[in-house]
C-alpha positions as CSV (number, residue, x, y, z in Angstrom):
1,X,4.1,98.8,67.9
2,X,6.2,98.0,64.8
3,X,6.7,99.9,61.6
4,X,8.4,98.9,58.4
5,X,9.8,101.9,56.5
6,X,10.8,101.7,52.9
7,X,13.0,104.8,52.1
8,X,16.4,105.8,50.8
9,X,19.4,106.2,53.1
10,X,21.7,109.2,52.7
11,X,25.2,109.0,54.3
12,X,25.6,112.8,54.4
13,X,22.6,114.9,55.5
14,X,19.7,114.4,57.9
15,X,16.7,113.2,55.9
16,X,14.9,110.1,54.7
17,X,15.6,106.9,56.8
18,X,17.7,108.9,59.3
19,X,14.8,111.1,60.1
20,X,12.3,108.2,60.1
21,X,14.4,106.2,62.5
22,X,14.9,109.1,64.9
23,X,11.3,110.3,65.0
24,X,9.7,106.9,65.2
25,X,12.0,105.5,67.9
26,X,11.7,108.5,70.2
27,X,7.9,108.1,69.9
28,X,8.1,104.5,71.2
29,X,7.8,102.7,67.8
30,X,10.0,99.9,66.8
31,X,11.2,100.6,63.3
32,X,12.3,98.1,60.7
33,X,14.1,100.2,58.1
34,X,14.6,98.9,54.5
35,X,16.8,101.0,52.2
36,X,15.4,101.3,48.7
37,X,18.5,103.1,47.5
38,X,21.7,104.5,49.0
39,X,23.0,108.0,48.4
40,X,26.3,109.5,49.4
41,X,24.5,112.7,50.2
42,X,21.0,114.0,49.7
43,X,20.0,116.2,46.8
44,X,20.4,119.4,48.6
45,X,24.2,119.0,48.1
46,X,25.9,120.1,44.9
47,X,26.9,116.6,44.0
48,X,26.2,113.1,45.2
49,X,26.4,109.4,44.2
50,X,23.6,106.9,44.2
51,X,23.6,103.1,44.5
52,X,21.0,100.4,44.1
53,X,20.2,98.1,47.0
54,X,21.0,94.9,45.1
55,X,19.7,92.7,47.9
56,X,16.4,94.5,48.3
57,X,14.2,91.5,47.5
58,X,16.2,89.1,49.8
59,X,15.9,91.5,52.7
60,X,12.2,92.0,52.2
61,X,11.5,88.3,52.0
62,X,13.6,87.6,55.1
63,X,11.7,90.1,57.1
64,X,8.4,88.5,56.0
65,X,9.8,85.2,57.2
66,X,10.9,86.4,60.6
67,X,8.4,89.1,61.5
68,X,4.7,88.2,61.6
69,X,3.2,91.3,63.2
70,X,3.5,94.6,61.3
71,X,1.4,97.5,62.5
72,X,2.3,100.1,59.9
73,X,4.2,100.3,56.6
74,X,5.6,103.7,55.5
75,X,6.6,104.0,51.8
76,X,9.0,106.8,50.9
77,X,11.5,106.9,48.0
78,X,10.9,104.2,45.4
79,X,12.1,104.5,41.8
80,X,11.9,101.1,40.2
81,X,9.0,98.9,39.0
82,X,10.8,95.8,40.5
83,X,10.7,97.4,44.0
84,X,7.1,98.3,43.4
85,X,6.1,94.7,42.8
86,X,8.2,93.5,45.8
87,X,6.6,96.0,48.1
88,X,3.1,95.1,46.8
89,X,3.8,91.5,47.6
90,X,5.1,92.5,51.1
91,X,1.9,94.5,51.8
92,X,-0.3,91.5,50.7
93,X,1.5,89.1,52.9
94,X,2.1,91.3,56.0
95,X,-1.4,92.9,56.0
96,X,-0.4,95.9,58.1
97,X,-3.1,98.0,59.9
98,X,-2.0,101.2,58.2
99,X,-0.1,102.1,55.0
100,X,1.4,105.6,54.8
101,X,2.7,106.9,51.4
102,X,5.1,109.8,51.4
103,X,5.9,110.3,47.6
104,X,9.3,111.8,46.8
105,X,8.9,113.6,43.5
106,X,9.6,117.3,43.7
107,X,9.1,120.6,45.4
108,X,8.4,124.3,44.5
109,X,6.8,123.4,41.3
110,X,9.7,121.3,39.9
111,X,10.6,117.6,39.8
112,X,13.6,116.5,41.6
113,X,16.6,115.7,39.5
114,X,16.2,112.2,37.9
115,X,12.4,111.9,38.5
116,X,10.6,110.7,35.4
117,X,7.1,109.8,34.4
118,X,7.7,106.2,35.3
119,X,8.3,107.1,38.9
120,X,5.1,109.2,39.0
121,X,3.2,106.1,37.8
122,X,4.9,103.9,40.4
123,X,3.5,106.2,43.1
124,X,0.1,106.3,41.5
125,X,0.0,102.5,41.8
126,X,1.0,102.8,45.5
127,X,-1.9,105.2,46.1
128,X,-4.3,102.3,45.4
129,X,-3.1,100.5,48.5
130,X,-2.5,103.5,50.8
131,X,-4.6,104.6,53.8
132,X,-2.9,108.0,54.1
133,X,-0.9,109.9,51.5
134,X,1.3,113.0,52.4
135,X,2.5,114.8,49.3
136,X,3.6,118.4,49.1
137,X,1.8,120.6,46.6
138,X,4.2,119.8,43.7
139,X,3.9,116.1,44.3
140,X,0.1,116.4,44.5
141,X,0.0,118.2,41.2
142,X,2.2,115.5,39.5
143,X,0.2,112.6,41.0
144,X,-3.2,114.1,40.1
145,X,-2.0,115.3,36.7
146,X,-3.1,118.8,37.6
147,X,-2.3,121.3,34.9
148,X,-1.9,124.8,36.2
149,X,1.0,127.2,36.9
150,X,2.4,126.4,40.4
151,X,2.4,130.0,41.5
152,X,-1.3,130.4,40.6
153,X,-2.5,127.4,42.7
154,X,-5.4,128.3,45.1
155,X,-7.2,126.4,47.8
156,X,-9.9,125.2,45.4
157,X,-7.2,123.7,43.2
158,X,-5.7,121.8,46.2
159,X,-9.1,120.5,47.2
160,X,-9.6,119.2,43.6
161,X,-6.2,117.4,43.7
162,X,-7.1,115.8,47.0
163,X,-10.4,114.5,45.6
164,X,-8.5,113.1,42.6
165,X,-6.0,111.3,44.9
166,X,-8.8,109.9,47.0
167,X,-10.5,108.6,43.8
168,X,-7.3,106.7,43.0
169,X,-7.5,105.0,46.3
170,X,-6.1,106.8,49.4
171,X,-8.6,107.1,52.3
172,X,-7.0,110.2,53.8
173,X,-5.1,112.9,51.9
174,X,-2.8,115.5,53.4
175,X,-1.4,118.1,51.0
176,X,1.3,120.4,52.3
177,X,2.9,123.6,51.2
178,X,0.3,126.0,49.7
179,X,1.8,129.5,50.0
180,X,-0.6,132.2,51.3
181,X,1.4,135.4,52.1
182,X,3.3,134.8,55.3
183,X,1.7,131.4,55.9
184,X,1.9,127.9,54.7
185,X,-1.4,126.0,54.3
186,X,-1.9,122.2,54.7
187,X,-5.1,120.5,53.6
188,X,-6.5,117.4,55.3
189,X,-9.1,115.6,53.3
190,X,-11.1,112.4,54.0
191,X,-14.3,113.3,52.1
192,X,-14.7,116.5,54.2
193,X,-11.8,118.9,54.5
194,X,-9.9,121.0,57.0
195,X,-7.3,123.7,56.4
196,X,-4.3,124.2,58.8
197,X,-2.2,127.3,58.8
198,X,1.3,127.8,60.1
199,X,3.7,130.8,59.8
200,X,6.2,130.3,57.0
201,X,10.0,130.0,57.6
202,X,11.7,131.5,54.6
203,X,14.8,129.3,54.9
204,X,14.5,125.8,53.4
205,X,15.0,123.1,56.0
206,X,15.9,119.7,54.5
207,X,14.2,116.7,56.0
208,X,11.1,118.6,57.3
209,X,8.8,116.6,55.0
210,X,10.3,113.3,56.2
211,X,9.8,114.5,59.8
212,X,6.2,115.6,59.1
213,X,5.2,112.2,57.5
214,X,7.0,110.3,60.3
215,X,4.9,112.2,62.9
216,X,1.8,111.5,60.9
217,X,2.8,107.8,61.1
218,X,3.1,108.1,64.9
219,X,-0.4,109.4,65.1
220,X,-1.8,106.8,62.7
221,X,-0.2,103.8,64.4
222,X,-1.6,105.0,67.7
223,X,-5.1,105.5,66.2
224,X,-5.1,109.3,66.8
225,X,-7.4,111.5,64.8
226,X,-5.2,113.0,62.0
227,X,-7.5,115.9,61.3
228,X,-6.9,117.1,64.9
229,X,-3.2,116.1,64.9
230,X,-1.9,118.2,62.0
231,X,-1.8,121.5,63.8
232,X,0.0,119.8,66.7
233,X,2.6,118.4,64.3
234,X,3.1,121.7,62.5
235,X,3.5,123.6,65.8
236,X,6.2,121.1,67.0
237,X,8.1,121.4,63.7
238,X,7.8,125.2,63.7
239,X,9.1,125.4,67.3
240,X,12.0,123.0,66.4
241,X,13.0,125.1,63.4
242,X,12.7,128.4,65.2
243,X,14.9,127.2,68.0
244,X,17.6,126.0,65.6
245,X,20.5,128.2,64.6
246,X,20.0,128.7,60.8
247,X,22.7,129.1,58.3
248,X,22.7,131.1,55.1
249,X,23.3,127.9,53.1
250,X,22.0,124.4,53.6
251,X,19.9,123.7,56.8
252,X,18.6,120.4,58.0
253,X,15.9,119.5,60.5
254,X,16.9,118.8,64.1
255,X,15.0,115.6,65.1
256,X,16.3,115.4,68.7
257,X,13.1,116.6,70.3
258,X,10.3,115.5,67.9
259,X,8.3,113.6,70.4
260,X,4.5,114.1,70.3
261,X,2.6,115.0,73.5
262,X,-1.0,113.8,73.2
263,X,-2.1,115.7,76.3
């Protein structure tokens, strides 16, 4: 199985392509990573530098020329219309079996630094081509243009967002991060819906969203039922986090043992 992953690369910090590569490889998937942008460190650090991949188009076209069989395409960080068009061309020519969209726009009710309306529109365009989309609650609000205070969001609101995202084009919608007391709630929607609950870890763990979407990709590429897989993925991530020594400051996901057991 082969997966092409479009995402950013951070030199310092365990997230984005680093997490994608680790999770997919240990689950037996050959990954073809393509950096959409380079960062000196991820945005959890107090300062960082960012650089464009000036050879992005040439890399994509070369992969198209040399690799004729792509099972899955994963789309993470993209912030330019030029890259949007190049990736759309790649999808048309490679015709993968599954397309996973993991939009990178914000968290906890706020946009990430540097995210603008154009980037939101770029992801809305990608939704039209996606089989599965995995936004957190903030990203789902932005993509569905849902106007309500973040702290007042309830399950019925999340369900409405999922319907909106499916209407744009995605066949399956997974929305993460609804707070309900001591728990975090994840919605799976494919026309019908399922709610998944996991106990909340108060400390923020960078890279968890990347790991979650990577594990969703593992299930998708192996034709596993996503509705039944979400609780397994959440349990694996929760176990991983709870068995990690957490710091008062910045914490990052440990990807060493993120291998799914289908038994």
